VEXMARMAR-306826 format. One record per atom (N, C-alpha, C, O): residue in three letters; chain; x, y, z. Coordinates in steps of 0.05 Angstrom, whole numbers, plus 5000, padded with zeros to 4 digits. Layout:
N
ATOM res chain px py pz
ATOM ALA A X Y Z
...
This chain:
99
ATOM res chain px py pz
ATOM MET A 6086 2817 8361
ATOM MET A 6080 2797 8381
ATOM MET A 6070 2772 8367
ATOM MET A 6052 2774 8350
ATOM MET A 6080 2749 8375
ATOM MET A 6071 2724 8362
ATOM MET A 6044 2716 8372
ATOM MET A 6037 2719 8395
ATOM ASN A 6028 2705 8354
ATOM ASN A 6002 2695 8361
ATOM ASN A 6005 2672 8381
ATOM ASN A 6019 2653 8376
ATOM PRO A 5992 2674 8404
ATOM PRO A 5995 2653 8425
ATOM PRO A 5985 2626 8416
ATOM PRO A 5993 2606 8427
ATOM ASN A 5967 2625 8396
ATOM ASN A 5957 2600 8387
ATOM ASN A 5978 2584 8371
ATOM ASN A 5976 2560 8367
ATOM LEU A 6000 2598 8363
ATOM LEU A 6021 2585 8348
ATOM LEU A 6045 2578 8365
ATOM LEU A 6065 2569 8354
ATOM LYS A 6044 2582 8391
ATOM LYS A 6067 2578 8408
ATOM LYS A 6077 2549 8408
ATOM LYS A 6101 2544 8414
ATOM ASN A 6060 2530 8402
ATOM ASN A 6069 2502 8402
ATOM ASN A 6081 2492 8376
ATOM ASN A 6089 2469 8374
ATOM PHE A 6081 2510 8355
ATOM PHE A 6093 2501 8330
ATOM PHE A 6123 2499 8335
ATOM PHE A 6135 2517 8347
ATOM PRO A 6136 2478 8325
ATOM PRO A 6164 2473 8330
ATOM PRO A 6183 2492 8315
ATOM PRO A 6206 2497 8325
ATOM VAL A 6175 2503 8293
ATOM VAL A 6193 2519 8277
ATOM VAL A 6181 2547 8273
ATOM VAL A 6159 2549 8263
ATOM ILE A 6196 2567 8282
ATOM ILE A 6187 2595 8278
ATOM ILE A 6207 2608 8260
ATOM ILE A 6231 2606 8264
ATOM ASP A 6197 2622 8239
ATOM ASP A 6216 2634 8220
ATOM ASP A 6226 2661 8231
ATOM ASP A 6219 2668 8254
ATOM GLN A 6242 2675 8216
ATOM GLN A 6254 2700 8225
ATOM GLN A 6234 2721 8232
ATOM GLN A 6241 2739 8248
ATOM LEU A 6211 2721 8221
ATOM LEU A 6190 2741 8227
ATOM LEU A 6172 2733 8250
ATOM LEU A 6154 2747 8257
ATOM GLY A 6178 2711 8262
ATOM GLY A 6162 2702 8285
ATOM GLY A 6137 2687 8276
ATOM GLY A 6118 2684 8292
ATOM VAL A 6136 2679 8251
ATOM VAL A 6113 2665 8240
ATOM VAL A 6119 2635 8240
ATOM VAL A 6140 2626 8232
ATOM ALA A 6100 2620 8249
ATOM ALA A 6104 2591 8250
ATOM ALA A 6107 2579 8222
ATOM ALA A 6092 2586 8204
ATOM ALA A 6126 2562 8219
ATOM ALA A 6130 2549 8194
ATOM ALA A 6112 2525 8193
ATOM ALA A 6117 2504 8205
ATOM ILE A 6090 2527 8179
ATOM ILE A 6070 2506 8177
ATOM ILE A 6077 2488 8154
ATOM ILE A 6081 2497 8131
ATOM THR A 6080 2463 8159
ATOM THR A 6085 2443 8138
ATOM THR A 6062 2423 8139
ATOM THR A 6048 2420 8159
ATOM PRO A 6059 2409 8117
ATOM PRO A 6038 2388 8117
ATOM PRO A 6041 2368 8139
ATOM PRO A 6022 2357 8150
ATOM LYS A 6067 2363 8147
ATOM LYS A 6072 2343 8167
ATOM LYS A 6063 2352 8195
ATOM LYS A 6054 2336 8212
ATOM ASN A 6067 2379 8201
ATOM ASN A 6061 2388 8228
ATOM ASN A 6034 2401 8231
ATOM ASN A 6025 2407 8253
ATOM LEU A 6020 2406 8209
ATOM LEU A 5995 2421 8210
ATOM LEU A 5974 2406 8227
ATOM LEU A 5963 2418 8246
ATOM LEU A 5969 2381 8221
ATOM LEU A 5948 2367 8236
ATOM LEU A 5956 2362 8265
ATOM LEU A 5938 2360 8282
ATOM GLU A 5982 2360 8271
ATOM GLU A 5990 2356 8298
ATOM GLU A 5983 2380 8316
ATOM GLU A 5980 2376 8340
ATOM HIS A 5981 2403 8304
ATOM HIS A 5978 2427 8321
ATOM HIS A 5950 2440 8319
ATOM HIS A 5945 2461 8330
ATOM LEU A 5932 2426 8305
ATOM LEU A 5905 2436 8304
ATOM LEU A 5890 2427 8329
ATOM LEU A 5896 2406 8340
ATOM PRO A 5872 2443 8338
ATOM PRO A 5856 2434 8361
ATOM PRO A 5841 2408 8353
ATOM PRO A 5833 2405 8330
ATOM GLU A 5838 2391 8372
ATOM GLU A 5825 2365 8367
ATOM GLU A 5797 2368 8355
ATOM GLU A 5790 2352 8337
ATOM SER A 5782 2388 8363
ATOM SER A 5755 2392 8352
ATOM SER A 5756 2398 8322
ATOM SER A 5740 2389 8307
ATOM ILE A 5775 2415 8314
ATOM ILE A 5778 2422 8286
ATOM ILE A 5787 2397 8270
ATOM ILE A 5777 2392 8248
ATOM HIS A 5806 2383 8281
ATOM HIS A 5816 2359 8268
ATOM HIS A 5793 2339 8264
ATOM HIS A 5791 2327 8243
ATOM ARG A 5777 2336 8284
ATOM ARG A 5754 2317 8283
ATOM ARG A 5735 2326 8261
ATOM ARG A 5725 2309 8245
ATOM HIS A 5729 2352 8259
ATOM HIS A 5711 2362 8238
ATOM HIS A 5723 2358 8210
ATOM HIS A 5709 2349 8192
ATOM ILE A 5748 2363 8207
ATOM ILE A 5761 2359 8181
ATOM ILE A 5759 2330 8173
ATOM ILE A 5752 2324 8150
ATOM LYS A 5765 2313 8191
ATOM LYS A 5765 2284 8186
ATOM LYS A 5736 2275 8177
ATOM LYS A 5733 2260 8158
ATOM GLU A 5716 2285 8192
ATOM GLU A 5688 2278 8186
ATOM GLU A 5680 2289 8159
ATOM GLU A 5668 2275 8143
ATOM PHE A 5685 2315 8154
ATOM PHE A 5677 2327 8129
ATOM PHE A 5691 2314 8105
ATOM PHE A 5679 2310 8084
ATOM ALA A 5717 2308 8108
ATOM ALA A 5732 2295 8086
ATOM ALA A 5720 2268 8080
ATOM ALA A 5716 2261 8057
ATOM LYS A 5713 2253 8101
ATOM LYS A 5701 2227 8097
ATOM LYS A 5674 2229 8083
ATOM LYS A 5668 2214 8064
ATOM ASN A 5657 2248 8092
ATOM ASN A 5631 2252 8079
ATOM ASN A 5634 2261 8050
ATOM ASN A 5617 2254 8033
ATOM GLU A 5655 2275 8043
ATOM GLU A 5660 2284 8015
ATOM GLU A 5673 2262 7999
ATOM GLU A 5675 2265 7974
ATOM GLY A 5683 2242 8012
ATOM GLY A 5697 2221 7998
ATOM GLY A 5724 2229 7988
ATOM GLY A 5734 2219 7967
ATOM VAL A 5738 2246 8003
ATOM VAL A 5765 2255 7995
ATOM VAL A 5783 2252 8019
ATOM VAL A 5775 2247 8041
ATOM SER A 5809 2254 8013
ATOM SER A 5829 2252 8034
ATOM SER A 5829 2277 8051
ATOM SER A 5819 2298 8042
ATOM ILE A 5839 2275 8075
ATOM ILE A 5841 2298 8092
ATOM ILE A 5859 2319 8078
ATOM ILE A 5852 2343 8079
ATOM ASN A 5880 2311 8066
ATOM ASN A 5898 2329 8052
ATOM ASN A 5883 2345 8030
ATOM ASN A 5886 2369 8028
ATOM LEU A 5868 2330 8014
ATOM LEU A 5853 2344 7992
ATOM LEU A 5832 2363 8003
ATOM LEU A 5828 2384 7993
ATOM PHE A 5819 2354 8025
ATOM PHE A 5799 2372 8037
ATOM PHE A 5812 2398 8047
ATOM PHE A 5801 2420 8042
ATOM ILE A 5835 2396 8060
ATOM ILE A 5849 2420 8070
ATOM ILE A 5859 2437 8047
ATOM ILE A 5855 2462 8048
ATOM VAL A 5870 2425 8027
ATOM VAL A 5880 2441 8004
ATOM VAL A 5857 2455 7990
ATOM VAL A 5860 2478 7982
ATOM THR A 5834 2442 7987
ATOM THR A 5811 2454 7975
ATOM THR A 5800 2477 7992
ATOM THR A 5793 2498 7982
ATOM ALA A 5799 2473 8018
ATOM ALA A 5790 2494 8036
ATOM ALA A 5808 2519 8035
ATOM ALA A 5798 2541 8034
ATOM ILE A 5834 2514 8034
ATOM ILE A 5853 2537 8031
ATOM ILE A 5849 2551 8005
ATOM ILE A 5848 2576 8004
ATOM ALA A 5846 2536 7983
ATOM ALA A 5842 2548 7957
ATOM ALA A 5816 2564 7956
ATOM ALA A 5815 2586 7944
ATOM GLU A 5795 2554 7969
ATOM GLU A 5770 2569 7969
ATOM GLU A 5772 2595 7985
ATOM GLU A 5759 2614 7979
ATOM LYS A 5789 2595 8005
ATOM LYS A 5793 2620 8021
ATOM LYS A 5811 2640 8006
ATOM LYS A 5806 2664 8006
ATOM ILE A 5831 2630 7992
ATOM ILE A 5850 2647 7978
ATOM ILE A 5838 2660 7953
ATOM ILE A 5843 2683 7947
ATOM SER A 5821 2645 7939
ATOM SER A 5810 2654 7914
ATOM SER A 5796 2681 7916
ATOM SER A 5803 2699 7900
ATOM PRO A 5777 2685 7934
ATOM PRO A 5765 2712 7935
ATOM PRO A 5784 2734 7944
ATOM PRO A 5781 2757 7935
ATOM LEU A 5803 2727 7960
ATOM LEU A 5823 2747 7969
ATOM LEU A 5840 2756 7945
ATOM LEU A 5845 2779 7941
ATOM ALA A 5849 2736 7929
ATOM ALA A 5865 2742 7906
ATOM ALA A 5848 2758 7885
ATOM ALA A 5859 2776 7872
ATOM THR A 5823 2751 7882
ATOM THR A 5806 2765 7863
ATOM THR A 5802 2794 7872
ATOM THR A 5803 2812 7855
ATOM GLU A 5798 2798 7898
ATOM GLU A 5796 2826 7907
ATOM GLU A 5821 2842 7902
ATOM GLU A 5819 2865 7893
ATOM ASP A 5844 2830 7907
ATOM ASP A 5869 2844 7902
ATOM ASP A 5872 2850 7872
ATOM ASP A 5880 2872 7865
ATOM TYR A 5865 2831 7855
ATOM TYR A 5866 2835 7826
ATOM TYR A 5848 2858 7817
ATOM TYR A 5856 2876 7802
ATOM LEU A 5823 2858 7827
ATOM LEU A 5804 2879 7819
ATOM LEU A 5812 2906 7830
ATOM LEU A 5809 2926 7816
ATOM LEU A 5823 2908 7854
ATOM LEU A 5833 2933 7865
ATOM LEU A 5856 2944 7848
ATOM LEU A 5858 2968 7843
ATOM ALA A 5874 2926 7840
ATOM ALA A 5897 2934 7823
ATOM ALA A 5887 2945 7796
ATOM ALA A 5896 2965 7787
ATOM ARG A 5868 2930 7784
ATOM ARG A 5856 2940 7759
ATOM ARG A 5842 2966 7762
ATOM ARG A 5845 2984 7745
ATOM ALA A 5827 2969 7783
ATOM ALA A 5812 2994 7788
ATOM ALA A 5831 3018 7792
ATOM ALA A 5825 3040 7784
ATOM SER A 5854 3013 7804
ATOM SER A 5873 3034 7809
ATOM SER A 5885 3045 7783
ATOM SER A 5894 3068 7782
ATOM ARG A 5884 3029 7762
ATOM ARG A 5895 3038 7736
ATOM ARG A 5873 3049 7718
ATOM ARG A 5879 3059 7696
ATOM ALA A 5849 3048 7727
ATOM ALA A 5826 3057 7710
ATOM ALA A 5826 3088 7707
ATOM ALA A 5835 3102 7725
ATOM LYS A 5817 3096 7684
ATOM LYS A 5815 3125 7679
ATOM LYS A 5785 3132 7674
ATOM LYS A 5772 3119 7658
ATOM ALA A 5776 3152 7688
ATOM ALA A 5748 3160 7685
ATOM ALA A 5741 3167 7656
ATOM ALA A 5719 3161 7647
ATOM GLN A 5759 3180 7642
ATOM GLN A 5753 3188 7615
ATOM GLN A 5750 3164 7596
ATOM GLN A 5733 3164 7579
ATOM ASP A 5767 3143 7601
ATOM ASP A 5764 3119 7585
ATOM ASP A 5736 3106 7589
ATOM ASP A 5724 3097 7570
ATOM PHE A 5727 3106 7614
ATOM PHE A 5701 3095 7621
ATOM PHE A 5679 3112 7607
ATOM PHE A 5661 3101 7595
ATOM ALA A 5681 3138 7608
ATOM ALA A 5662 3156 7595
ATOM ALA A 5662 3152 7565
ATOM ALA A 5641 3151 7552
ATOM ASP A 5685 3149 7553
ATOM ASP A 5687 3144 7524
ATOM ASP A 5674 3118 7516
ATOM ASP A 5660 3117 7496
ATOM THR A 5677 3097 7532
ATOM THR A 5665 3071 7527
ATOM THR A 5634 3074 7529
ATOM THR A 5620 3063 7512
ATOM LEU A 5624 3087 7550
ATOM LEU A 5596 3090 7553
ATOM LEU A 5584 3106 7530
ATOM LEU A 5561 3102 7523
ATOM ALA A 5599 3125 7520
ATOM ALA A 5589 3142 7498
ATOM ALA A 5584 3126 7473
ATOM ALA A 5568 3135 7456
ATOM LYS A 5596 3103 7470
ATOM LYS A 5593 3086 7447
ATOM LYS A 5567 3069 7448
ATOM LYS A 5558 3057 7428
ATOM VAL A 5555 3068 7471
ATOM VAL A 5531 3052 7475
ATOM VAL A 5506 3066 7464
ATOM VAL A 5502 3090 7469
ATOM GLU A 5491 3052 7448
ATOM GLU A 5466 3063 7436
ATOM GLU A 5447 3073 7458
ATOM GLU A 5443 3059 7478
ATOM ASP A 5435 3096 7454
ATOM ASP A 5416 3107 7472
ATOM ASP A 5388 3097 7465
ATOM ASP A 5376 3106 7445
ATOM ARG A 5378 3078 7480
ATOM ARG A 5352 3066 7475
ATOM ARG A 5340 3056 7501
ATOM ARG A 5354 3054 7520
ATOM PRO A 5314 3051 7501
ATOM PRO A 5301 3041 7525
ATOM PRO A 5312 3013 7532
ATOM PRO A 5321 2998 7514
ATOM PRO A 5312 3005 7557
ATOM PRO A 5322 2978 7564
ATOM PRO A 5304 2956 7552
ATOM PRO A 5280 2961 7547
ATOM ARG A 5315 2933 7548
ATOM ARG A 5300 2910 7539
ATOM ARG A 5280 2902 7561
ATOM ARG A 5284 2908 7585
ATOM VAL A 5259 2888 7553
ATOM VAL A 5239 2879 7572
ATOM VAL A 5253 2860 7592
ATOM VAL A 5267 2842 7585
ATOM GLY A 5248 2866 7618
ATOM GLY A 5261 2851 7639
ATOM GLY A 5286 2864 7650
ATOM GLY A 5295 2856 7671
ATOM ASP A 5297 2883 7635
ATOM ASP A 5322 2897 7644
ATOM ASP A 5316 2924 7657
ATOM ASP A 5334 2938 7665
ATOM GLU A 5290 2931 7659
ATOM GLU A 5283 2957 7671
ATOM GLU A 5288 2957 7701
ATOM GLU A 5290 2936 7714
ATOM PHE A 5291 2981 7711
ATOM PHE A 5293 2984 7740
ATOM PHE A 5266 2986 7752
ATOM PHE A 5263 2989 7776
């Protein structure tokens, strides 16, 4: 089922997902969000486009990092971890590193 918030987008792809382009994005945002974007971009001294691109990058970055770490963790081997820990010198923690 298509998201009802996207019903006004002019182009819907084969999967029923709105084709968002830089040209139509601002036209279909609620006025209140557009107003906030405009205000925040002005306060930051950047264009609306740069503000939006930065906001998207900030949202994508932690998601991509999580995917990367999950993929790495899925390849991890407990024995490799144990072997690495076995190489660490057995000594008391440094001052400030105690629990």
